[in-house]
N, C-alpha and C positions, 0 to 999 in steps of 0.2 A: 504494499500499499504506499503510495507516494504521498507527498504533501497535498493537503486539500486546497484546491484553488479557490480563490475568492471570486465570486461572480459579480458582474455589475448589474445588480437588480435594483430597479427604482419603482416606487409606487406612485403612480400618477394616473389620473383619468386620461383616456385616449379617445379622441373622436375619429372613428374609423370609417372609411368609405371602401366598398368591396372593389377588388381589382382582379380580373382573371385573364392572364395572358399565357396561353400555352407555350411551352418550350419549343424552340425551332433553331434553325441555323444561327450561329452567333451574330452575324451581320443584321439579319432580319429581327432577331431578338432585340438587339440594341436599338434599332429603328423604332420598335414598338415601345420600348422603355423611354426613349427620348420624347415620346409624345404624351407621357403621363402628365396630367395636370399637376401643377404645384398645389400643395395643401397649406392653407393658412387661415387666418382669421381677419376679418375686416373690423378694424378697431375705430376708425375715424372716418367721417365724410369731409370732403373739402368742397367749398362753394363752387370750384370750377368743374365738379363732376368726378375728380379723382378721388382716391381713397387711401388712407394709411392702412397698411396690411401688415401683419406679423406672421412669420412662419416659425414653427417650433418643432423640433430643436434646431438650433443655429449652427452647432458644432464648434463653437469657439474653443480653441486650444491655446492656453496661455500659461506661461510659467510652469510648464510640465504638467498641467492639469487640463482635462476636458471639462468644460463648464456644462453640466447637464441641464441647467435651467436657462441656458442661453437661447435667444431667438433672434431672427433677423427682422429689420424694419425696412419696408418697401413702400414706394409710392406706386400705386396701380392705377392705371388708366384704363377703364372698361371700354372707352371708345376705340382704342388701338391695341388693347390687350398688352400694353407695355408694363414692365415691372422695373422700377428703378430702385436699386439697393442703396438707398440714401445713407450717408455717413457723416460723422462729425466734420470730417475734412471738407466734404461738399458743402455743408452748411456754413463752415467758417470761411471758405473761399467765397460764398455767396455774400456773406456779411461784409467781407473786405471790399468786394466789388461795390456793394451798396454804400459802404463808407467813403469810397472815392467819389461818389456822385453826391451823396448828402450825409455828412457826418451826423448832423442833428437828428435826421429821420432814423438813421441806423441806431443811434444811441437809444431812441425810443423803442425800437424793436428789440434791442438787447435788454432794456429794462423790462420789457414784457416777458422775455425769455427767462429772466431772472425770477419773476413771479412763478413761472412754470417749474423752474428749478426747486423752488421752496414748496411746491404742492398745489398751486393754484391751477384750476382747470382752464385749458386753452379756450374753451368755448365761453367761459365767464369773462376772460380777459378781452376776447374779441368783441363780446357784447358791451363791454364797458370802456373800451379804448378805441380811439380812432388812429389806427396805424396807417401811415402812408408808405407805399413801396416805391423807392427811387429807381429800382431796377432789379431784374432777377426774379427769383422765386417769391411768390406772394407770402407775406409774413404768417398767414394762417398756416401754411405748409410747414414753415420752420418751427412754429410753436407746437403744433400737433406731432410732428416728427420727433422733436426733442422730448416730448413727454415720454415716448416710447424708447427712444435711445437712451435716455437718462435711466429708465427703468431697467433697460438691458445692461447698462454699465453697473448698476447697483447689484444686478444678479451675478454678473461676471466677477466683480471685485467687492464682495461683501465685507471683507475685512481690510479693505484698502481704501482707495479714494472714491470708488464708485462714480457717481455723476460729477464729482469734483474734478475728475480727470480732464474732461472736456471744458468745464467751466473756468477752472483755475489753471489749466495747462499743466498737467502732471503726467509723467510716464515712469514706468518701473524699469530701472537699468541695473544689472548685477545685484538685484535684490533690494535696491534702494529706490525710494521715490525721489524724483528730481523735477524741478520746475522746467518746462520747456519754453515759456514766454509765449506760447501759441494757444492760449485759452480765450474764451469769449470775453472774460473780464479783462484780460490783457488788451484785446482789441478795443474794448470800451475805454480803457485808460489812454490808449494812443489816440483815439478819435476825440476824446475830451480835450487833450492837449492841443490837438489840431485846431479845435474850435476857439480855444483860449488865445492862441497865436494869431 
């Protein structure tokens, strides 16, 4: 009798849809597999008809551990069936572009994001705040996507920085947390200085 192997067993409800594809020649089987629809959850509606969708599991592998509760955040457009795997970097680049056009309006969007960071629901913020979009993605998309991206970061790094990684600009390097200077709060500070000068 050898050493008893530990199995990766998790208890979680699963929403299953039946799928029946008979086995066949490898190329044909692959073709069928590639046509399988993605499985996810619609979590937010956007005013322009798109949706925020999450798929779970996401398969995050970080610091030697697979994050079992990880998920991916997508922008889904039912009109053209496109799925955009939106990321912190995408949103940060969008905010930087907005900041080049209008630092003041971008700071207002960042201030609204900070409310989401601290637990306010994006729909409540949108209903009570008049956000102007200088260029790029509509603010509603950023607020609603970050609600879920921050939840994802909290799942992936529960004993670390979680959502503060993207907000304050942190990354883990050689087991240590270091500031990157590339957080949303860093961008707000840069834009505020730009307005002052």
